[in-house]
Structures are given as C-alpha cells and as structure tokens.
C-alpha positions in Angstrom: -15.4 30.7 46.6 -18.6 29.2 45.9 -17.2 24.7 46.4 -18.2 21.6 44.9 -21.6 20.8 46.2 -22.9 24.6 45.8 -22.6 24.1 42.4 -23.3 20.6 41.2 -26.6 21.7 43.2 -26.9 24.9 41.5 -25.9 23.2 37.6 -28.9 20.5 39.0 -31.1 23.1 39.4 -30.7 25.0 36.2 -30.6 21.6 34.5 -33.9 21.0 35.8 -35.3 23.9 34.8 -34.8 24.0 31.4 -35.9 20.2 31.2 -39.5 21.5 33.0 -39.7 24.0 30.2 -38.9 22.0 27.4 -41.6 19.7 29.1 -44.0 22.4 30.0 -43.5 24.0 26.2 -44.6 19.7 24.5 -47.1 19.9 26.7 -48.5 23.2 26.1 -48.4 22.4 21.9 -50.0 18.4 21.8 -53.3 20.6 24.3 -53.1 23.1 21.7 -52.8 20.1 18.7 -56.4 18.7 20.2 -57.9 21.4 20.9 -57.4 22.5 17.0 -58.3 18.6 16.0 -61.3 18.5 18.0 -62.1 21.8 16.5 -62.3 20.5 13.3 -64.3 17.2 14.7 -67.3 19.1 16.3 -67.3 21.3 13.4 -67.7 18.6 10.9 -70.6 16.6 13.5 -71.9 19.6 14.5 -75.6 18.6 12.7 -75.3 15.0 14.0 -73.8 16.9 17.8 -77.3 19.1 17.4 -78.6 16.3 17.0 -77.3 14.4 20.1 -77.2 17.3 22.1 -80.5 19.6 21.3 -81.2 21.9 17.8 -80.7 25.1 20.2 -77.3 23.2 20.4 -74.9 26.1 18.4 -70.5 25.6 17.9 -70.4 28.8 19.6 -71.1 27.2 23.0 -68.4 24.6 22.7 -65.6 27.4 21.9 -67.4 29.9 24.6 -66.7 27.7 27.8 -62.7 27.3 27.0 -60.9 25.1 28.3 -59.6 23.8 32.1 -57.1 25.1 33.9 
C-alpha cells in the first residue's frame, strides 16, 4: 500500500504532465496559426518582396527553408 506522500507525488506528477501537454498543444496551435498568417502575407506581397530581396527570390525559397526547431 502506498503512503500518502507517494500518492500526492504521483498525483502532482500526473497533473503536471496533463498541464504540460495542454500547454504544448496550445503552443503548437499558435505556431501553426502564425505560419499560416505569415504565408498569407508573403503570398499577397510576393512582388514587393522580390523587389526587396532580388528578382530571383521566389516564394518557394521561404517554404522550403522550414521553421527552426
């Protein structure tokens, strides 16, 4: 039979893990929304960006570079 301290420790760990997973999910959803909005902005301003970064710049360069981990 577990003692009360061990049970509280287990409960604390489980609660922390659940909150961590919720937070990680929220951050992932936020990152995906930022990427989607950024893609929309880049798509809508592709000609201006090409003037700024050089005429050989293409939208594909942005999407193939990916997000850093």
